[in-house]
N, C-alpha and C positions, 0 to 999 in steps of 0.2 A: 416442405426442407427438410433436410435433416436437422435431428438434435439431439441433445442429452440430456434425460429429466432424470429427478426423484420422483417416485409416488408415495412412498411410507418414509416418514422420519423415521430417523434412531437405527435404520440397521447399520451395523459392522461394514466396514468400507471392504472389509472379503467377501461379502456376501452380493452375487453377482447380480441383485435387485436394487444395491446400496444405489447406482445410476443406473441408467438405462438406455439403450438408443431407440428413437421414436420418429415419427414422420408428425410435422406439424403444416398449418395452413401457412402460406407467405403472409405476414403482417401489411397493412397499409399505413402508411406514415401519418401519425395529426399535423395542425398548423405549423409547429416546432420543430419538429422531428424529422431526422433523417435515418432513412434504409440504408445500412450498410450491410456489405457482401462479406462478411466478417474470413478473414484470412489467418489469422492468429491470435490464440488466448493464452492468457496466463491462471493459475491459479494461485489463491489466496487464503487466508485463513477464515476468511467471512464465508467463504465455500461452505467447509466442512460444518461450521457452526452453524447454517441457516441448514444443511442436509441432517444433519444430526438433531436439532431442535424445533424444527419449525414444520409443524403438521400443514397438509396439503390437501384438497381434496380433489385436486387432481393433479396431472403432470407438471411440475414445476421445473423449470430453465434456469440452470444459476451461471455464473461467471461475470465478473465486473471488471474486467479488462480484456480491451480486443484493440487490433489492428485489422483493418478492412479498407474499403472503397465504397465512397457514396453510391447505392443506385437508384434512390431516389429521394426527391426531399418533397415536406408538405408548403401548402399555400401561403406559410408567412416564414420559410426562411429566407435567411439574407446572407449567411457567414459562408454555404457551402453551396457545391453544388456537384450535380452528378459525376463522377469520374476521378474526386478529388480522393486522394489517398491521407488517411485519418486516423489518428489512435484516442481511446476512451475510456471511461472506468465505469458510465454508465450509472444506474440509481437502482436500491435494493429490495423497489417495490414494483419494479416492472419485469418481464421476461428479460434473462439476460444471455450472455454472450457466446452461450456453448449452442451455437446454433447458426445454421448458414445464414441466417438475414437476423438482423438486429433492429429494431428501434430504439432509437437516442436520441436527446434533444438535445439540439445545437448548441447550446450554451455550455454545455458540459462536454464538449470536443475541441479537437484540437488537432492542428496538421501533424502528418504523421513526419517525424525527423528522417532529411533525406537523405544522410549519409546512415543509417540503419535498415537492415532488411526487416522483414515481417516480424521474424521471432525476436529480435532483439527489441525492438519497437515496444512488442507487447509487453513485455517484461516492467512496462515505466508508469503505465498513467496512473493508476491505483495508489500504489505508491508513492510515485512524485507529489500528487496531490496531495495525499497525507500529509508525507515529510515537511511539505512546502507549508501547507497550512499551520503545522504544529509547531514549526519554527518562524516562521514572519509574521500569523496572525495572532495564533495564541501564547506564546511567550513572547511574541514581539520585540523579537530582536531583529534589528534595522540591518539592511543589505549593507556589509560594509562597515558594522557596529561590532560590540561584543569584545575591543579590544581591553585585556587584561582579567577577562572571564572565560570559565570552563563551562562546558556544556559536556553531560557524562549520558551515553545514550547506551541504554542498557536493553540487551539483544541486539546487538550493533549485526551482524551474521544476517540477520533476514531479509526481506525484502523492504520493508521501511528503512531499518536500519541503513540497510545500504548507500540509500538514496540521501537519506539526512545527512550521512556523515560527510557526504560528497557538498552536498548544498551548504552544511555548514563549515566546512573547510575551502570550498571555494567563493563563495560569497558574503563569509563574516569573517571578522578578523579572533572568533572564539580560538581557544584551546579545545581542540575536540579528543574526548574520549571513550573508546569503545569498550563493551564489554563482550567477549566471546568463552567459552569454557574449551575449546578443544583448538590441539596446532595447526588446523586447516582452515577452522573457523577465523581463528587471529592473524593468521597470514592474509584473510581474505578484507578480513576489516582494515588491516593495513593498507591493503591494494586500493581500497575504497577513498583512503587519504588521512584515518585517523591520526592526532599525533602520537596517541598511546591505546594500548590496548590491555584491559585488566580483565581476570576470569571471574564471572561472576559465579562462579561456585565454590568461593573463596569469600570471605568477609569482603567487602567495597570498601571501607575504612582504611582494612590493611592494603589494598593493593594501591590505594589513591595514596595510602600515605608512603609505599617505595617508590613513588615518583616524585615525592615532596612535598604533595598536595593535602592539606588539611580538609577543604570543603569545596565545594564548587556551586556556581551561581545557578544553575541553571540542571535540571533533570529531564530526561524523555526515558520514563519507560514504557518499553514497546513490547514485555510480555513478561508473564508474571510477575505483575507487580505487587501481587496481595504477598508473594514471599519474600519479596525484596523490599517490603512498605516500611520496617521499622529501619532498615541501615539508609534507605534513601532519605530521611527524616533524619537521620543522624550526619549523615554527608552534604546534606544541602547548608547553604550560609545561611545566615540572620536574612528574611525578606527575599527568600530564593523563590523558583517558581519549579514546580512539579507538573509536566506535561506527560498523558497517559491516553493509550487508545486501545488496551485491552480490555478484558471483561474481569476485574477480580472481585470477589463473590461477597466483601463486605472489607470496606476501608473506615478507620476511627480517624475523623477529619479532627477530632480536637487534637490529635496530636502534631498537628501544623497551629497551631495556636501560637507555642511560645516562642517559636523561633519569626511568626507572623510569615509563614509561608503561604504561596498560592498554590490552586490546585486548579489545572486549565485541562478540559478533554478537548480531545479530539475526532470527529467525526467526518469523514470526506464526504458520506452522504448527506448532509444536513444541507447543505446549498439546495443540490436540485429536489431534496425529499421535499423542503418549505416552499420550494420556489422563492428563494429570498432574492431581496432587492439586486443583490451583489454575485448573483447565483454565476453572471458571466466571468467572474474572477476565474473559475476554473478553465475557460476557452481559452482566456489572456494566460493564464500561467503554464496551461500544458503549451501553450506556442511559445512560450517562452522557456521552457525546459526543450523544448524541440531546438531552440536559437542556440542555446549553450550547450549543446550534444553536435550540432554540425559545425559549432566551431571548438569542437575538441576541448570544452571546461569539465563536461561530463561523460560520463560513460552507462552504458546499458548497464543494468545490473542482472542479466540473464544468468542463472546457473547452469539449468539443464536443459533439453530439448526433450522432451519426452515423446515426440514422434506424434501422428497424426491424431487430429478433435475425434477421439471416438468415446465409449464408455469402460473400455476396458483401459485404454490410457489414463483417465479423467481417475478413476478410481487407483490407480499406482500411483498419482499424483496426490490426491487426497489421502493415500495413507503415509505417503513422505511427512505431509504435512501435520499430521496427526500425531508421529514422531518425536515432531519438535527438534530433526535433524537438518532442514532444508537450510539451503546458501545461497543465498539471494534466490531468485526467481526459478521455479519449473513453468517452461511455457511449453504449448500444444500446436501444431502448425500444418495447415491443410486437411484437406475432405478424401 
């Protein structure tokens, strides 16, 4: 099968060897695995982080978003059968979706939204899982809850922010404020459903003050947390919550003590990595997101389709993500 991999970590993305086209043997499914014929993939910041930082002894296939059709199933599979159209994000310790066929545990897979084409659906799995778990599992906002409270989403125009804004607006009573620094990304965040948008290149407290808001109960910091950390502590209300997904070099947790603020990490790979008892919740929430998409409650976060799945197009997608100028999700489709 065709695949795209890296063989040497840390190469700059403009180096043709940073990602290369290769051929691999067809993988054979384990007991709970689906083998999926991949039709479309999306690219996430985790792809670029692993390529830059994770040494590898042989070709490593990246990719943690995919849409495809089940080609074969393991002996203990009960949730799917060959021919089913699916979408999923996989797990970080197995070969990724930048290949014609991929193995993935059925408990991390959902049915593909019927109203979306392959590219539009591929934009959703990793970010939908991340945003859902962050909002409902980590920050513990109840569906239909949050009345009288405010959620500030820092970096709301990216992939996670684009679906998090939608989930918070459509499934809770929170006032949703997104941050974005350019007119086009600000318009995007409004289109995703934010009540307000402020510029994170300016002081957050000043942007909130212009809205008549002194403090917020919840902050979802999706990028550059270390740069905004002092401001986040300033604008959080006493007993407020900070949820984050990025990789700040260092955070002074003592800064949270005076206000009794809580810190919540979200990593959507945790459940499949550790095969937790509730691992199948990812299957359930992906199916729920598909239902909401098909009902017209949520929309795809596809920003741009970069064409066929190959090394050249993936290098181009990685370069855009590394520039921190992506809007929504970058998707590749077909072989």
